[in-house]
C-alpha positions in Angstrom: 5.4 14.8 -9.4 5.3 10.9 -8.6 1.9 9.9 -7.0 2.6 7.4 -3.8 -1.1 7.2 -3.7 -4.2 5.5 -5.1 -6.8 7.2 -6.9 -10.2 6.9 -5.6 -13.5 8.2 -6.9 -16.4 9.1 -4.4 -19.8 9.5 -5.5 -23.0 10.6 -4.3 -25.7 7.9 -3.5 -27.6 9.5 -6.7 -24.3 8.9 -8.5 -24.4 12.4 -10.1 -21.8 14.1 -7.9 -18.2 12.6 -8.1 -15.2 13.8 -5.9 -11.9 12.7 -7.0 -9.4 11.8 -4.1 -6.4 9.9 -3.3 -5.4 7.6 -0.1 -1.7 7.9 1.0 0.5 5.7 3.5 3.4 8.0 3.1 4.3 11.6 4.6 3.1 13.7 1.7 3.7 17.6 1.9 1.2 20.4 1.7 3.2 21.1 -1.8 2.3 18.0 -3.1 -1.1 18.0 -2.0 -1.9 21.7 -3.4 -0.5 20.2 -6.8 -2.7 17.0 -6.4 -5.7 19.5 -6.0 -5.0 22.3 -8.6 -3.6 20.2 -11.5 -5.7 16.4 -10.8 -9.0 18.4 -9.1 -8.3 16.2 -6.1 -10.7 17.4 -3.2 -10.8 14.2 -1.0 -7.7 12.9 0.9 -7.6 9.4 3.3 -4.5 9.3 5.2 -3.4 6.1 6.9 -3.6 6.3 10.9 -3.0 2.8 11.8 -0.5 0.2 10.3 -1.0 -3.4 10.0 1.8 -3.9 12.3 -0.9 -2.7 15.4 0.6 0.6 15.7 -0.5 4.2 14.8 1.6 5.7 11.9 3.3 8.8 13.1 3.3 10.2 9.8 -0.3 10.7 10.2 -0.6 14.1 11.9 1.4 15.9 9.7 0.2 14.4 6.4 -3.4 15.4 7.6 -2.2 18.5 8.4 -0.7 19.2 5.3 -3.5 18.0 3.2 -5.9 20.4 5.3 -3.4 23.3 4.9 -3.4 22.9 1.2 -7.1 23.5 0.8 -8.5 19.6 0.7 -12.1 20.0 1.9 -12.4 16.4 2.9 -9.7 14.5 4.9 -10.4 11.3 6.3 -8.2 8.4 8.0 -7.7 4.6 7.8 -7.1 1.8 10.0 -5.3 -1.2 9.0 -5.9 -3.5 11.7 -3.7 -6.1 13.2 -5.7 -9.4 13.6 -2.8 -11.4 14.5 -1.7 -8.9 17.2 -5.1 -9.6 19.0 -7.0 -6.8 20.9 -9.2 -5.4 18.2 -10.9 -2.9 21.1 -7.2 -2.1 22.2 -6.0 -1.2 18.7 -8.8 1.3 18.5 -8.8 2.7 21.6 -4.8 3.3 21.2 -5.5 4.6 17.9 -8.1 7.0 19.3 -5.6 8.1 22.1 -3.1 9.0 19.6 -5.5 11.2 17.3 -6.4 13.2 20.5 -2.9 13.5 21.8 -2.1 15.1 18.2 -5.0 16.9 17.7 -5.6 15.2 14.4 -8.9 16.8 12.6 -10.5 14.3 10.5 -14.1 13.0 9.2 -14.3 9.2 8.8 -12.3 6.3 9.9 -12.1 3.8 7.2 -11.2 0.2 8.3 -9.1 -1.5 5.6 -10.0 -5.3 5.4 -7.6 -6.8 3.2 -4.6 -9.1 2.6 -5.5 -12.6 3.5 -2.1 -13.0 5.0 -3.4 -10.6 8.1 -6.2 -13.1 8.8 -7.3 -15.7 10.5 -10.3 -17.8 10.2 -13.5 -16.4 8.9 -14.8 -16.8 12.6 -12.4 -15.1 14.2 -12.1 -12.3 11.3 -15.7 -11.8 11.4 -15.6 -11.6 15.6 -12.3 -9.1 15.2 -14.4 -6.8 12.7 -17.1 -6.9 15.2 -15.2 -5.7 18.0 -13.3 -2.8 16.0 -16.3 -1.7 14.9 -18.1 -1.4 18.3 -15.1 -0.1 19.9 -15.1 2.3 16.9 -18.6 3.3 17.7 -17.9 3.9 21.3 -15.2 6.1 20.4 -17.6 8.3 18.5 -15.9 7.8 15.0 -17.9 8.2 11.6 -17.0 5.0 10.4 -16.5 3.3 6.8 -15.1 0.1 5.2 -12.5 -0.6 2.5 -13.0 -4.0 1.2 -12.7 -5.9 -2.3 -15.4 -8.4 -2.8 -12.3 -10.8 -3.1 -11.4 -10.2 0.4 -14.7 -10.0 1.8 -16.2 -13.0 0.3 -13.1 -14.9 1.0 -11.8 -14.1 4.6 -14.7 -12.2 6.0 -17.2 -15.0 4.6 -19.1 -12.3 3.3 -20.5 -11.2 6.4 -23.4 -8.6 6.6 -22.1 -7.3 9.9 -20.5 -4.0 8.4 -23.3 -3.6 5.8 -24.7 -0.3 7.9 -21.5 1.6 7.2 -20.1 3.3 4.0 -18.1 1.2 1.4 -14.9 1.7 -0.4 -14.4 -0.5 -2.9 -11.0 -1.7 -5.1 -11.4 -2.5 -8.9 -8.5 -1.3 -10.6 -10.3 -0.6 -14.1 -9.2 2.9 -14.6 -13.2 3.4 -15.1 -14.8 6.4 -12.8 -18.0 5.0 -12.4 -19.7 2.1 -10.3 -21.3 0.4 -13.5 -18.9 -2.6 -12.7 -20.5 -2.9 -8.7 -22.3 -6.1 -7.8 -23.5 -6.3 -4.3 -21.6 -8.3 -1.4 -21.7 -8.1 2.3 -25.1 -6.6 2.4 -24.0 -3.7 0.8 -26.4 -2.6 -1.8 -24.0 0.1 -3.3 -20.6 1.6 -2.7 -20.0 5.1 -2.0 -16.1 5.1 -3.1 -14.5 3.4 -5.7 -10.6 3.0 -6.2 -10.3 2.6 -9.5 -6.3 3.3 -10.0 -3.6 2.0 -7.7 
């Protein structure tokens, strides 16, 4: 089976309980998720729900349902915003509308903050992020943030506006622990590490 996913690791705050998971941006079947669960101990999935082009990922409802049907215990979605499209609140409102229209059941929405080519100036970016987070809160979403230190220190100017939300960070070192962690953005510890991509 070819993985069209990235391997992630979710650790409890104490670090003693780890859950292996994947994030997916392609349609993925129940059988594929079942294989990941049985053969690779995957029990956590994050499915792309909003694309960087500024629209809903129409594969999201079926992929979320497939993960749940395969017995994956935690299924979240991620939102890759389109800062150059503007209207952060409008993007979140449309996202919420689409999730509701398709009866998508999920745990948390992770805001994917990466790719300098998608962003503008640090001041604009921070204001855009604040608008995303405010509207997501208004929608009643549980919120998390995906961001590497490189992205956050660069085009997000190391802002602390998201420090109250769980952090999912990337470090492709193939090591399933947080020993490489260095604080940024006001986060004292991460919740998820993406260690293989």
